[in-house]
All heavy atoms as an XYZ file, in Angstrom:
927
protein
N     -95.624   -104.830    243.839
C     -95.175   -103.470    243.598
C     -94.533   -102.890    244.855
O     -93.347   -102.623    244.881
C     -96.328   -102.604    243.116
C     -95.978   -101.140    242.994
S     -97.325   -100.131    242.424
C     -96.540    -99.359    241.046
N     -95.310   -102.687    245.923
C     -94.786   -102.101    247.153
C     -94.762   -103.123    248.282
O     -93.783   -103.218    249.023
C     -95.628   -100.875    247.577
C     -95.266   -100.397    248.964
C     -95.452    -99.743    246.582
N     -95.838   -103.887    248.406
C     -95.975   -104.778    249.556
C     -94.962   -105.914    249.572
O     -94.789   -106.549    250.611
C     -97.401   -105.362    249.633
O     -97.711   -106.007    248.399
C     -98.413   -104.270    249.917
N     -94.281   -106.149    248.470
C     -93.274   -107.204    248.440
C     -91.852   -106.660    248.575
O     -90.887   -107.376    248.371
C     -93.409   -108.039    247.165
C     -93.195   -107.221    245.900
O     -93.223   -105.982    245.963
O     -93.015   -107.830    244.828
N     -91.724   -105.408    248.941
C     -90.415   -104.750    249.047
C     -89.968   -104.657    250.510
O     -90.777   -104.631    251.431
C     -90.474   -103.330    248.452
C     -90.883   -103.283    246.996
C     -89.825   -103.914    246.110
C     -90.093   -103.648    244.663
N     -90.550   -104.718    243.883
N     -88.656   -104.580    250.693
C     -88.085   -104.451    252.037
C     -88.569   -103.185    252.735
O     -88.810   -103.198    253.947
C     -86.560   -104.440    251.974
C     -85.971   -105.806    251.677
O     -86.676   -106.821    251.864
O     -84.795   -105.857    251.264
N     -88.707   -102.112    251.990
C     -89.156   -100.857    252.580
C     -90.513   -100.995    253.255
O     -90.745   -100.441    254.329
N     -91.404   -101.748    252.639
C     -92.721   -101.967    253.218
C     -92.612   -102.784    254.499
O     -93.260   -102.477    255.502
C     -93.650   -102.655    252.206
C     -95.022   -102.917    252.753
C     -95.903   -101.867    253.003
C     -95.445   -104.207    253.041
C     -97.162   -102.095    253.518
C     -96.701   -104.445    253.555
C     -97.566   -103.393    253.794
O     -98.809   -103.623    254.315
N     -91.776   -103.804    254.469
C     -91.579   -104.627    255.664
C     -91.024   -103.774    256.814
O     -91.419   -103.940    257.962
C     -90.638   -105.795    255.379
C     -91.223   -106.846    254.456
S     -92.760   -107.502    255.133
C     -93.820   -107.351    253.721
N     -90.125   -102.845    256.491
C     -89.587   -101.951    257.513
C     -90.675   -101.037    258.072
O     -90.692   -100.761    259.283
C     -88.428   -101.123    256.960
C     -87.205   -101.927    256.652
N     -86.444   -102.544    257.609
C     -86.621   -102.224    255.465
C     -85.436   -103.176    257.049
N     -85.530   -103.008    255.738
N     -91.581   -100.578    257.207
C     -92.675    -99.730    257.689
C     -93.634   -100.506    258.585
O     -94.116    -99.969    259.586
C     -93.433    -99.103    256.523
C     -92.752    -97.924    255.866
C     -93.603    -97.396    254.711
C     -92.486    -96.812    256.858
N     -93.894   -101.754    258.241
C     -94.758   -102.586    259.089
C     -94.078   -102.811    260.438
O     -94.717   -102.758    261.487
C     -95.111   -103.917    258.387
C     -95.990   -103.644    257.160
C     -95.790   -104.890    259.351
C     -97.315   -102.962    257.456
N     -92.786   -103.037    260.407
C     -92.035   -103.189    261.659
C     -92.103   -101.897    262.468
O     -92.290   -101.926    263.688
C     -90.589   -103.568    261.363
C     -89.756   -103.789    262.606
C     -88.333   -104.180    262.280
O     -87.927   -104.284    261.134
N     -87.552   -104.398    263.324
N     -91.949   -100.770    261.799
C     -92.047    -99.456    262.452
C     -93.418    -99.304    263.123
O     -93.516    -98.843    264.261
C     -91.810    -98.364    261.403
C     -91.944    -96.953    261.891
C     -91.027    -96.409    262.789
C     -92.979    -96.138    261.437
C     -91.142    -95.093    263.223
C     -93.097    -94.830    261.868
C     -92.184    -94.315    262.765
O     -92.302    -93.012    263.187
N     -94.467    -99.710    262.430
C     -95.813    -99.653    262.997
C     -95.921   -100.542    264.226
O     -96.441   -100.110    265.260
C     -96.855   -100.051    261.947
C     -98.298   -100.184    262.437
C     -98.818    -98.855    262.966
C     -99.180   -100.703    261.316
N     -95.434   -101.760    264.129
C     -95.553   -102.674    265.269
C     -94.753   -102.184    266.473
O     -95.149   -102.401    267.610
C     -95.144   -104.112    264.894
O     -93.805   -104.125    264.410
C     -96.080   -104.698    263.850
N     -93.640   -101.498    266.208
C     -92.857   -100.930    267.308
C     -93.605    -99.793    268.006
O     -93.285    -99.452    269.145
C     -91.513   -100.409    266.787
C     -90.563   -101.504    266.366
C     -89.345   -100.992    265.618
O     -89.226    -99.755    265.377
O     -88.501   -101.828    265.249
N     -94.583    -99.218    267.333
C     -95.348    -98.103    267.896
C     -96.792    -98.477    268.233
O     -97.646    -97.596    268.396
C     -95.316    -96.913    266.928
C     -93.965    -96.285    266.848
N     -92.986    -96.741    266.017
C     -93.431    -95.254    267.543
C     -91.897    -96.016    266.181
N     -92.146    -95.098    267.104
N     -97.075    -99.760    268.362
C     -98.439   -100.187    268.678
C     -98.912    -99.658    270.030
O    -100.111    -99.446    270.220
C     -98.552   -101.710    268.643
C     -98.669   -102.333    267.269
C     -98.750   -103.843    267.371
C     -99.853   -101.780    266.503
N     -97.991    -99.441    270.941
C     -98.366    -98.902    272.244
C     -99.097    -97.575    272.129
O     -99.974    -97.273    272.936
N     -98.762    -96.809    271.115
C     -99.439    -95.548    270.863
C    -100.932    -95.765    270.614
O    -101.765    -94.951    270.988
C     -98.800    -94.856    269.652
C     -99.414    -93.561    269.156
C     -99.224    -92.457    270.189
C     -98.780    -93.160    267.844
N    -101.265    -96.898    270.004
C    -102.656    -97.178    269.665
C    -103.394    -97.930    270.764
O    -104.611    -97.946    270.799
C    -102.727    -97.968    268.354
C    -102.277    -97.152    267.193
C    -100.963    -97.201    266.758
C    -103.149    -96.302    266.548
C    -100.527    -96.423    265.695
C    -102.727    -95.511    265.491
C    -101.421    -95.578    265.070
N    -102.652    -98.536    271.650
C    -103.283    -99.298    272.718
C    -103.554    -98.453    273.954
O    -104.310    -98.834    274.808
C    -102.418   -100.507    273.060
C    -102.358   -101.482    271.899
C    -101.307   -102.558    272.065
O    -100.495   -102.482    273.011
O    -101.304   -103.475    271.240
N    -102.945    -97.288    274.012
C    -103.127    -96.408    275.151
C    -104.436    -95.647    275.018
O    -104.721    -95.058    273.982
C    -101.960    -95.415    275.228
O    -102.205    -94.478    276.232
N    -105.223    -95.673    276.061
C    -106.497    -94.935    276.038
C    -106.434    -93.708    276.943
O    -107.447    -93.096    277.236
C    -107.641    -95.849    276.467
O    -107.394    -96.318    277.780
N    -105.220    -93.343    277.388
C    -105.066    -92.223    278.302
C    -105.185    -90.877    277.602
O    -105.456    -89.868    278.232
C    -103.705    -92.312    278.990
C    -103.524    -93.571    279.798
C    -102.086    -93.751    280.255
O    -101.276    -92.831    280.074
O    -101.790    -94.819    280.782
N    -104.942    -90.855    276.293
C    -104.960    -89.590    275.559
C    -106.375    -89.189    275.194
O    -107.258    -90.022    275.075
C    -104.116    -89.717    274.294
C    -102.679    -90.053    274.622
O    -102.112    -89.506    275.557
N    -102.099    -90.955    273.875
N    -106.576    -87.912    274.987
C    -107.907    -87.436    274.634
C    -108.183    -87.697    273.158
O    -107.286    -87.702    272.323
C    -108.040    -85.930    274.913
O    -107.028    -85.245    274.176
C    -107.878    -85.640    276.392
N    -109.431    -87.888    272.860
C    -109.857    -88.151    271.491
C    -109.704    -86.889    270.662
O    -110.061    -85.799    271.094
C    -111.318    -88.656    271.479
C    -111.843    -88.766    270.068
C    -111.406    -90.006    272.184
N    -109.186    -87.052    269.442
C    -108.932    -85.914    268.560
C    -110.085    -85.680    267.593
O    -110.462    -84.557    267.341
C    -107.638    -86.157    267.786
C    -107.288    -85.014    266.866
O    -107.423    -83.862    267.227
N    -106.861    -85.327    265.669
N    -110.626    -86.730    267.043
C    -111.644    -86.585    266.006
C    -112.767    -87.579    266.243
O    -112.724    -88.381    267.158
C    -111.052    -86.883    264.606
O    -110.712    -88.270    264.550
C    -109.833    -86.048    264.324
N    -113.734    -87.520    265.367
C    -114.806    -88.504    265.405
C    -114.431    -89.732    264.585
O    -115.165    -90.700    264.566
C    -116.113    -87.909    264.853
O    -115.870    -87.446    263.519
C    -116.600    -86.770    265.720
N    -113.273    -89.671    263.931
C    -112.823    -90.800    263.112
C    -112.208    -91.882    263.976
O    -111.548    -91.602    264.973
C    -111.766    -90.347    262.096
C    -112.297    -89.521    260.967
C    -111.210    -89.212    259.958
O    -110.197    -88.605    260.351
O    -111.400    -89.582    258.785
N    -112.410    -93.121    263.538
C    -111.734    -94.223    264.202
C    -110.307    -94.323    263.663
O    -109.963    -93.686    262.661
C    -112.462    -95.560    263.937
O    -112.361    -95.873    262.544
C    -113.920    -95.506    264.383
N    -109.505    -95.127    264.321
C    -108.121    -95.328    263.888
C    -108.099    -95.824    262.442
O    -107.354    -95.308    261.605
C    -107.402    -96.318    264.832
C    -106.062    -96.752    264.267
C    -107.242    -95.702    266.220
N    -108.935    -96.803    262.117
C    -108.934    -97.358    260.756
C    -109.451    -96.351    259.743
O    -108.914    -96.262    258.637
C    -109.785    -98.623    260.725
C    -109.223    -99.848    260.068
S    -107.463   -100.063    260.022
C    -107.212    -99.928    258.286
N    -110.470    -95.590    260.081
C    -110.964    -94.554    259.168
C    -109.879    -93.527    258.887
O    -109.733    -93.069    257.748
C    -112.200    -93.860    259.748
C    -113.438    -94.724    259.765
C    -114.573    -94.108    260.555
O    -114.342    -93.221    261.414
O    -115.723    -94.527    260.325
N    -109.122    -93.198    259.906
C    -108.031    -92.242    259.747
C    -106.976    -92.788    258.789
O    -106.531    -92.093    257.875
C    -107.423    -91.927    261.111
C    -106.426    -90.787    261.185
C    -107.032    -89.487    260.682
C    -105.944    -90.628    262.619
N    -106.584    -94.052    258.973
C    -105.634    -94.676    258.056
C    -106.182    -94.689    256.633
O    -105.479    -94.346    255.684
C    -105.311    -96.113    258.487
C    -104.094    -96.237    259.351
C    -104.207    -96.531    260.694
C    -102.818    -96.082    258.825
C    -103.093    -96.655    261.503
C    -101.692    -96.203    259.616
C    -101.829    -96.497    260.959
N    -107.432    -95.086    256.468
C    -108.031    -95.159    255.136
C    -108.074    -93.792    254.467
O    -107.739    -93.665    253.286
C    -109.432    -95.773    255.225
C    -109.406    -97.251    255.561
C    -110.778    -97.814    255.914
O    -111.757    -97.036    256.042
O    -110.868    -99.040    256.076
N    -108.479    -92.772    255.215
C    -108.548    -91.416    254.658
C    -107.165    -90.913    254.250
O    -106.992    -90.344    253.163
C    -109.170    -90.443    255.658
C    -110.658    -90.646    255.850
O    -111.275    -91.400    255.063
O    -111.207    -90.049    256.800
N    -106.189    -91.103    255.113
C    -104.840    -90.626    254.820
C    -104.231    -91.372    253.634
O    -103.611    -90.759    252.760
C    -103.942    -90.783    256.057
C    -104.236    -89.800    257.147
C    -103.820    -88.390    256.761
O    -102.792    -88.173    256.137
N    -104.629    -87.429    257.133
N    -104.385    -92.689    253.611
C    -103.827    -93.466    252.497
C    -104.518    -93.114    251.184
O    -103.866    -93.021    250.141
C    -103.924    -94.965    252.781
C    -102.972    -95.476    253.861
C    -103.299    -96.925    254.212
C    -101.519    -95.349    253.425
N    -105.818    -92.907    251.230
C    -106.549    -92.513    250.021
C    -106.017    -91.193    249.481
O    -105.786    -91.053    248.275
C    -108.042    -92.373    250.316
O    -108.593    -93.608    250.682
N    -105.834    -90.245    250.369
C    -105.320    -88.931    249.947
C    -103.923    -89.064    249.342
O    -103.622    -88.427    248.320
C    -105.291    -87.977    251.139
N    -103.089    -89.894    249.920
C    -101.730    -90.077    249.409
C    -101.740    -90.732    248.030
O    -100.975    -90.345    247.141
C    -100.887    -90.902    250.391
C    -100.658    -90.244    251.730
C     -99.867    -88.954    251.635
O     -99.173    -88.667    250.678
N     -99.976    -88.144    252.673
N    -102.603    -91.699    247.836
C    -102.645    -92.390    246.546
C    -103.244    -91.505    245.474
O    -102.824    -91.544    244.315
C    -103.390    -93.742    246.675
C    -102.528    -94.682    247.507
C    -103.733    -94.342    245.333
C    -101.068    -94.800    247.069
N    -104.190    -90.669    245.835
C    -104.715    -89.688    244.884
C    -103.587    -88.771    244.434
O    -103.465    -88.439    243.252
C    -105.901    -88.908    245.493
C    -107.121    -89.829    245.594
C    -106.215    -87.655    244.682
C    -108.268    -89.264    246.406
N    -102.727    -88.383    245.378
C    -101.574    -87.548    245.015
C    -100.614    -88.297    244.093
O    -100.121    -87.726    243.120
C    -100.831    -87.074    246.270
C    -101.435    -85.844    246.889
S    -100.307    -85.000    248.003
C    -100.377    -86.046    249.431
N    -100.343    -89.557    244.396
C     -99.430    -90.348    243.549
C     -99.969    -90.393    242.126
O     -99.236    -90.133    241.162
C     -99.240    -91.781    244.095
C     -98.557    -92.680    243.076
C     -98.436    -91.760    245.388
N    -101.233    -90.708    241.979
C    -101.824    -90.798    240.640
C    -101.890    -89.431    239.965
O    -101.641    -89.318    238.764
C    -103.199    -91.448    240.716
S    -103.141    -93.200    241.173
N    -102.197    -88.400    240.728
C    -102.255    -87.054    240.164
C    -100.898    -86.546    239.718
O    -100.790    -85.822    238.724
N     -99.853    -86.935    240.425
C     -98.495    -86.518    240.076
C     -97.926    -87.325    238.915
O     -96.891    -86.965    238.374
C     -97.573    -86.661    241.296
C     -97.892    -85.691    242.404
C     -97.183    -86.033    243.708
O     -96.683    -87.137    243.902
N     -97.145    -85.071    244.609
N     -98.605    -88.407    238.568
C     -98.124    -89.288    237.503
C     -99.245    -89.587    236.515
O     -99.705    -90.726    236.397
C     -97.583    -90.593    238.110
C     -96.415    -90.347    239.020
O     -95.307    -90.081    238.563
N     -96.653    -90.391    240.321
N     -99.693    -88.570    235.768
C    -100.814    -88.772    234.851
C    -100.494    -89.757    233.727
O    -101.411    -90.254    233.072
C    -101.086    -87.372    234.301
C     -99.818    -86.623    234.500
C     -99.168    -87.204    235.719
N     -99.228    -90.049    233.509
C     -98.853    -90.988    232.457
C     -99.087    -92.445    232.853
O     -98.926    -93.339    232.015
C     -97.397    -90.756    232.019
C     -96.359    -91.029    233.079
C     -96.066    -89.851    234.001
O     -96.950    -89.090    234.365
N     -94.808    -89.699    234.378
N     -99.499    -92.700    234.095
C     -99.830    -94.068    234.495
C    -101.016    -94.560    233.673
O    -102.017    -93.855    233.524
C    -100.196    -94.132    235.981
C     -99.073    -94.056    236.991
C     -99.640    -93.914    238.397
C     -98.172    -95.268    236.899
N    -100.903    -95.755    233.183
C    -102.008    -96.344    232.433
C    -103.107    -96.783    233.399
O    -102.900    -96.859    234.614
C    -101.517    -97.551    231.632
O    -101.194    -98.618    232.508
N    -104.251    -97.110    232.851
C    -105.364    -97.613    233.654
C    -104.938    -98.865    234.410
O    -105.217    -99.004    235.604
C    -106.571    -97.897    232.751
C    -107.762    -98.416    233.488
C    -108.547    -97.560    234.245
C    -108.104    -99.760    233.433
C    -109.654    -98.035    234.942
C    -109.207   -100.243    234.124
C    -109.981    -99.380    234.875
N    -104.250    -99.766    233.753
C    -103.795   -101.007    234.375
C    -102.809   -100.728    235.509
O    -102.866   -101.359    236.570
C    -103.156   -101.925    233.333
N    -101.922    -99.762    235.305
C    -100.956    -99.412    236.341
C    -101.650    -98.780    237.548
O    -101.292    -99.053    238.687
C     -99.890    -98.473    235.774
C     -98.966    -99.152    234.784
C     -98.120    -98.171    233.995
O     -98.561    -97.053    233.682
N     -96.910    -98.590    233.656
N    -102.652    -97.972    237.293
C    -103.417    -97.375    238.396
C    -104.145    -98.453    239.183
O    -104.238    -98.388    240.408
C    -104.409    -96.341    237.879
C    -103.740    -95.077    237.399
C    -104.754    -94.118    236.765
N    -104.069    -93.049    236.082
C    -103.786    -91.870    236.640
N    -104.149    -91.628    237.865
N    -103.141    -90.953    235.956
N    -104.651    -99.445    238.486
C    -105.314   -100.555    239.164
C    -104.345   -101.331    240.051
O    -104.718   -101.786    241.129
C    -105.981   -101.491    238.163
C    -107.314   -100.964    237.690
O    -107.940   -100.148    238.363
N    -107.745   -101.427    236.534
N    -103.110   -101.471    239.608
C    -102.090   -102.137    240.422
C    -101.867   -101.337    241.708
O    -101.792   -101.906    242.797
C    -100.769   -102.296    239.631
C    -100.949   -103.308    238.503
C     -99.626   -102.705    240.557
C     -99.797   -103.342    237.509
N    -101.785   -100.029    241.582
C    -101.601    -99.161    242.751
C    -102.768    -99.331    243.716
O    -102.580    -99.476    244.931
C    -101.437    -97.688    242.312
C    -101.499    -96.747    243.498
C    -100.131    -97.504    241.541
N    -103.973    -99.347    243.193
C    -105.166    -99.480    244.038
C    -105.196   -100.841    244.727
O    -105.513   -100.937    245.918
C    -106.444    -99.229    243.216
C    -106.490    -97.750    242.832
C    -107.697    -99.636    243.988
C    -107.522    -97.391    241.795
N    -104.838   -101.896    244.009
C    -104.781   -103.228    244.631
C    -103.742   -103.261    245.751
O    -103.951   -103.902    246.785
C    -104.493   -104.303    243.592
C    -105.714   -104.692    242.779
C    -105.519   -105.987    242.013
N    -104.387   -105.966    241.108
C    -104.411   -105.542    239.848
N    -105.534   -105.101    239.343
N    -103.327   -105.580    239.099
N    -102.627   -102.577    245.549
C    -101.595   -102.522    246.584
C    -102.121   -101.807    247.827
O    -101.859   -102.236    248.945
C    -100.350   -101.808    246.055
C     -99.539   -102.640    245.104
C     -98.727   -103.718    245.810
O     -97.912   -103.387    246.680
O     -98.927   -104.893    245.465
N    -102.833   -100.718    247.629
C    -103.402    -99.998    248.773
C    -104.411   -100.874    249.506
O    -104.453   -100.900    250.731
C    -104.032    -98.660    248.330
C    -102.938    -97.637    248.092
C    -105.017    -98.128    249.357
C    -102.144    -97.257    249.340
N    -105.217   -101.619    248.756
C    -106.153   -102.543    249.391
C    -105.407   -103.561    250.254
O    -105.836   -103.875    251.369
C    -106.989   -103.273    248.336
C    -108.048   -102.388    247.707
O    -108.358   -101.314    248.264
O    -108.564   -102.769    246.631
N    -104.286   -104.070    249.754
C    -103.481   -105.039    250.512
C    -102.906   -104.389    251.771
O    -102.866   -105.012    252.842
C    -102.361   -105.600    249.643
N    -102.479   -103.139    251.653
C    -101.933   -102.419    252.807
C    -103.019   -102.209    253.859
O    -102.797   -102.428    255.054
C    -101.291   -101.084    252.370
C    -100.029   -101.375    251.561
C    -100.996   -100.197    253.571
C     -99.453   -100.174    250.835
N    -104.198   -101.801    253.423
C    -105.311   -101.607    254.359
C    -105.647   -102.934    255.043
O    -105.883   -102.968    256.256
C    -106.543   -100.998    253.654
C    -107.779   -101.051    254.546
C    -106.250    -99.561    253.234
N    -105.629   -104.024    254.300
C    -105.883   -105.335    254.894
C    -104.836   -105.635    255.971
O    -105.177   -106.087    257.068
C    -105.873   -106.426    253.821
C    -106.074   -107.804    254.394
C    -107.350   -108.252    254.729
C    -104.992   -108.656    254.618
C    -107.537   -109.503    255.276
C    -105.168   -109.910    255.159
C    -106.441   -110.333    255.489
O    -106.624   -111.578    256.039
N    -103.562   -105.396    255.666
C    -102.499   -105.616    256.649
C    -102.729   -104.763    257.896
O    -102.570   -105.241    259.030
C    -101.124   -105.284    256.059
C    -100.651   -106.298    255.034
O    -101.242   -107.402    254.937
O     -99.678   -105.979    254.312
N    -103.102   -103.507    257.689
C    -103.349   -102.611    258.820
C    -104.523   -103.104    259.667
O    -104.483   -103.039    260.899
C    -103.603   -101.188    258.331
C    -102.409   -100.487    257.695
C    -102.839    -99.150    257.102
C    -101.279   -100.300    258.692
N    -105.562   -103.599    259.002
C    -106.709   -104.140    259.737
C    -106.288   -105.324    260.596
O    -106.759   -105.468    261.731
C    -107.817   -104.558    258.771
C    -108.538   -103.396    258.148
C    -109.502   -103.801    257.052
O    -109.398   -104.924    256.510
O    -110.359   -102.971    256.721
N    -105.398   -106.154    260.075
C    -104.906   -107.309    260.825
C    -104.070   -106.860    262.023
O    -104.231   -107.369    263.126
C    -104.069   -108.218    259.925
C    -104.860   -108.934    258.850
C    -105.800   -109.969    259.420
O    -105.360   -110.769    260.264
O    -106.980   -109.977    259.021
N    -103.170   -105.929    261.794
C    -102.262   -105.471    262.845
C    -103.009   -104.696    263.920
O    -102.739   -104.842    265.111
C    -101.134   -104.601    262.243
C    -100.248   -105.453    261.341
C    -100.318   -103.931    263.341
C     -99.309   -104.643    260.457
N    -103.958   -103.882    263.514
C    -104.659   -102.994    264.438
C    -106.047   -103.498    264.830
O    -106.865   -102.721    265.325
C    -104.788   -101.605    263.803
C    -103.473   -100.909    263.471
C    -103.726    -99.693    262.583
C    -102.746   -100.510    264.741
N    -106.293   -104.776    264.647
C    -107.634   -105.336    264.852
C    -108.254   -104.945    266.196
O    -109.437   -104.583    266.243
C    -107.597   -106.850    264.714
N    -107.478   -104.970    267.249
C    -108.048   -104.707    268.573
C    -108.350   -103.229    268.823
O    -109.088   -102.899    269.749
C    -107.110   -105.233    269.662
O    -105.890   -104.526    269.645
N    -107.786   -102.338    268.008
C    -107.990   -100.897    268.234
C    -108.543   -100.172    267.016
O    -108.743    -98.961    267.058
C    -106.670   -100.222    268.683
C    -106.207   -100.770    270.013
C    -105.603   -100.339    267.627
N    -108.807   -100.891    265.946
C    -109.219   -100.271    264.684
C    -110.465    -99.414    264.817
O    -110.589    -98.386    264.147
C    -109.432   -101.340    263.616
N    -111.373    -99.791    265.685
C    -112.635    -99.060    265.823
C    -112.643    -98.070    266.975
O    -113.678    -97.474    267.277
C    -113.795   -100.042    265.961
C    -113.994   -100.826    264.682
O    -113.914   -100.278    263.594
N    -114.222   -102.121    264.814
N    -111.487    -97.857    267.608
C    -111.385    -96.847    268.670
C    -111.271    -95.468    268.036
O    -110.714    -95.299    266.958
C    -110.155    -97.096    269.537
C    -110.240    -98.353    270.341
N    -109.205    -98.808    271.100
C    -111.231    -99.262    270.503
C    -109.545    -99.926    271.693
N    -110.771   -100.225    271.345
N    -111.759    -94.473    268.743
C    -111.628    -93.101    268.278
C    -110.149    -92.714    268.292
O    -109.422    -93.052    269.213
C    -112.421    -92.152    269.166
C    -113.919    -92.422    269.174
C    -114.533    -92.347    267.797
O    -115.038    -93.324    267.306
N    -114.479    -91.202    267.171
N    -109.719    -92.015    267.260
C    -108.316    -91.629    267.132
C    -107.986    -90.448    268.038
O    -108.797    -89.543    268.218
C    -108.010    -91.267    265.683
N    -106.778    -90.478    268.578
C    -106.279    -89.375    269.396
C    -105.394    -88.478    268.534
O    -105.031    -88.848    267.414
C    -105.451    -89.895    270.583
O    -104.267    -90.510    270.081
C    -106.249    -90.871    271.431
N    -105.015    -87.345    269.072
C    -104.135    -86.426    268.358
C    -102.800    -87.108    268.042
O    -102.301    -87.009    266.921
C    -103.900    -85.159    269.185
C    -102.915    -84.148    268.597
C    -103.407    -83.664    267.230
C    -102.711    -82.984    269.540
N    -102.225    -87.805    269.002
C    -100.947    -88.482    268.791
C    -101.068    -89.543    267.704
O    -100.173    -89.707    266.878
C    -100.441    -89.101    270.098
C    -100.031    -88.093    271.141
C    -101.211    -87.515    271.941
O    -102.367    -87.995    271.779
O    -100.982    -86.562    272.705
N    -102.160    -90.278    267.708
C    -102.387    -91.297    266.684
C    -102.549    -90.652    265.319
O    -102.024    -91.150    264.328
C    -103.616    -92.139    267.041
C    -103.402    -92.995    268.255
C    -104.688    -93.562    268.816
O    -105.790    -93.155    268.424
N    -104.573    -94.488    269.754
N    -103.259    -89.545    265.280
C    -103.464    -88.831    264.023
C    -102.130    -88.375    263.433
O    -101.895    -88.512    262.227
C    -104.381    -87.631    264.264
O    -104.569    -86.905    263.091
N    -101.254    -87.866    264.267
C     -99.930    -87.436    263.811
C     -99.147    -88.625    263.278
O     -98.527    -88.552    262.213
C     -99.177    -86.720    264.958
C     -99.852    -85.386    265.267
C     -97.699    -86.536    264.625
C     -99.401    -84.736    266.565
N     -99.185    -89.753    263.991
C     -98.475    -90.948    263.546
C     -99.028    -91.449    262.219
O     -98.272    -91.790    261.307
C     -98.554    -92.057    264.606
C     -97.844    -93.305    264.193
C     -96.494    -93.460    264.453
C     -98.520    -94.324    263.526
C     -95.812    -94.613    264.053
C     -97.855    -95.471    263.121
C     -96.508    -95.617    263.380
N    -100.344    -91.504    262.097
C    -100.978    -92.001    260.869
C    -100.601    -91.117    259.685
O    -100.320    -91.617    258.591
C    -102.511    -92.094    261.039
C    -103.200    -92.352    259.716
C    -102.864    -93.181    262.053
N    -100.578    -89.813    259.889
C    -100.188    -88.891    258.826
C     -98.748    -89.156    258.392
O     -98.457    -89.237    257.192
C    -100.359    -87.430    259.289
O    -101.732    -87.220    259.616
C     -99.926    -86.453    258.213
N     -97.862    -89.329    259.350
C     -96.462    -89.625    259.041
C     -96.331    -90.967    258.329
O     -95.654    -91.075    257.307
C     -95.638    -89.651    260.330
C     -94.207    -90.078    260.126
C     -93.470    -90.362    261.423
O     -94.013    -90.127    262.516
O     -92.327    -90.839    261.328
N     -96.996    -91.983    258.847
C     -96.932    -93.323    258.271
C     -97.459    -93.317    256.835
O     -96.858    -93.916    255.942
C     -97.731    -94.294    259.143
C     -97.617    -95.725    258.722
C     -96.556    -96.506    259.163
C     -98.574    -96.308    257.906
C     -96.442    -97.835    258.777
C     -98.460    -97.628    257.520
C     -97.402    -98.392    257.958
N     -98.563    -92.631    256.609
C     -99.143    -92.559    255.268
C     -98.208    -91.848    254.298
O     -98.104    -92.233    253.127
C    -100.494    -91.851    255.320
O    -101.392    -92.563    256.137
N     -97.529    -90.834    254.769
C     -96.533    -90.150    253.943
C     -95.391    -91.079    253.569
O     -94.882    -91.035    252.439
N     -94.987    -91.929    254.499
C     -93.923    -92.895    254.207
C     -94.390    -93.931    253.184
O     -93.622    -94.340    252.308
C     -93.452    -93.569    255.500
C     -92.751    -92.634    256.501
C     -92.537    -93.345    257.833
C     -91.444    -92.108    255.932
N     -95.638    -94.330    253.285
C     -96.206    -95.255    252.288
C     -96.189    -94.579    250.920
O     -95.828    -95.191    249.914
C     -97.641    -95.681    252.673
C     -97.632    -96.565    253.923
C     -98.350    -96.367    251.522
C     -97.109    -97.970    253.747
N     -96.572    -93.305    250.874
C     -96.543    -92.571    249.606
C     -95.136    -92.552    249.025
O     -94.952    -92.724    247.824
C     -97.056    -91.150    249.763
C     -97.049    -90.391    248.425
C     -97.376    -88.939    248.600
C     -97.379    -88.199    247.275
N     -96.064    -88.070    246.664
N     -94.137    -92.354    249.873
C     -92.756    -92.366    249.395
C     -92.409    -93.684    248.718
O     -91.721    -93.705    247.688
C     -91.780    -92.093    250.541
C     -91.825    -90.672    251.024
O     -92.366    -89.785    250.365
N     -91.273    -90.437    252.200
N     -92.876    -94.787    249.293
C     -92.641    -96.093    248.662
C     -93.287    -96.152    247.281
O     -92.673    -96.631    246.321
C     -93.188    -97.225    249.527
C     -92.470    -97.534    250.828
C     -93.195    -98.643    251.581
C     -91.022    -97.925    250.564
N     -94.508    -95.664    247.192
C     -95.195    -95.652    245.901
C     -94.501    -94.728    244.913
O     -94.376    -95.063    243.734
C     -96.669    -95.265    246.059
C     -97.541    -96.419    246.416
C     -97.889    -96.646    247.742
C     -98.000    -97.297    245.456
C     -98.687    -97.725    248.085
C     -98.798    -98.379    245.783
C     -99.143    -98.596    247.108
N     -94.047    -93.582    245.373
C     -93.322    -92.665    244.487
C     -92.115    -93.356    243.867
O     -91.869    -93.235    242.661
C     -92.862    -91.416    245.245
C     -93.998    -90.465    245.593
O     -95.062    -90.537    244.943
O     -93.811    -89.658    246.519
N     -91.366    -94.084    244.687
C     -90.185    -94.790    244.190
C     -90.566    -95.876    243.184
O     -89.939    -95.998    242.130
C     -89.420    -95.428    245.346
C     -88.763    -94.432    246.259
C     -88.175    -95.080    247.505
O     -88.256    -96.297    247.694
N     -87.610    -94.269    248.364
N     -91.579    -96.643    243.502
C     -91.974    -97.743    242.625
C     -92.581    -97.234    241.313
O     -92.345    -97.804    240.255
C     -92.938    -98.689    243.338
C     -92.286    -99.491    244.440
C     -91.080   -100.290    243.953
O     -91.182   -100.988    242.923
O     -90.021   -100.204    244.604
N     -93.373    -96.178    241.393
C     -93.962    -95.601    240.183
C     -92.862    -95.043    239.288
O     -92.897    -95.204    238.060
C     -95.028    -94.539    240.533
C     -95.411    -93.709    239.314
C     -96.271    -95.215    241.126
N     -91.866    -94.425    239.890
C     -90.741    -93.904    239.110
C     -90.041    -95.037    238.359
O     -89.701    -94.893    237.182
C     -89.755    -93.174    240.013
N     -89.849    -96.178    239.023
C     -89.237    -97.341    238.357
C     -90.147    -97.887    237.259
O     -89.686    -98.276    236.199
C     -88.933    -98.446    239.371
C     -87.796    -98.138    240.282
N     -86.490    -98.337    239.939
C     -87.791    -97.623    241.539
C     -85.705    -97.961    240.941
N     -86.475    -97.520    241.926
N     -91.425    -97.901    237.555
C     -92.418    -98.421    236.607
C     -92.464    -97.597    235.323
O     -92.637    -98.134    234.227
C     -93.787    -98.429    237.294
C     -94.948    -99.104    236.614
C     -94.692   -100.608    236.509
C     -96.212    -98.854    237.400
N     -92.299    -96.299    235.456
C     -92.434    -95.400    234.295
C     -91.134    -95.192    233.516
O     -91.135    -94.461    232.540
C     -92.988    -94.051    234.759
C     -94.410    -94.083    235.312
C     -94.804    -92.725    235.844
C     -95.390    -94.597    234.275
N     -90.084    -95.806    233.931
C     -88.803    -95.658    233.196
C     -88.834    -96.369    231.893
O     -89.465    -97.282    231.599
C     -87.645    -96.206    234.017
C     -87.308    -95.293    235.156
C     -86.093    -95.782    235.863
N     -85.973    -95.013    237.090
C     -85.073    -95.235    237.994
N     -84.204    -96.186    237.845
N     -85.023    -94.510    239.073
């Protein structure tokens, strides 16, 4: 659905280009959440919005969306393995929010195609 699309590959590349943001420990901690918890929370909120905005999605289609998010979280865990359990900084929080919004955009496009 999403993870096999060019847009997703571009987002992963975008993330890898900004890994320095996550490896820097010079910034002050923003929350009690870890980097991975922040990604999980933001992605969950975005997918809830996708499903809420598209009530015509069938149960099977919603399951496909959830499996895709699981795959994305797995990819993020692989990419961010060395920093996943570090406390998130304000800069990281801003990036994660932006990145999660971009992931939602990919889902919005794919769901629109799916429902045609």
